Phi, psi and omega in degrees: 000154177285155182300322180294322179295316179296320179296315180297317178296321178296317178295318179297313180296319178296319179297315179296321178297316180295319180293333180291339177279341187303314180302320180288325177296317179297315180298317179296318179298314183290318184273346183058030180219130178267005180293341181277351184285131178280117182296319181294319177297319180297318179297315179297317181294323181283336176286000000 
């Protein structure tokens, strides 16, 4: 693959990964409690 294609795919993947965290961040913000966060999901998302 060309370097530009790899860069675009990397940016796209990073954006989707960051957006996947958004629902839990919003829920934590609204409830003011981090007890609802799934630890296993968080580990998988961060890997």
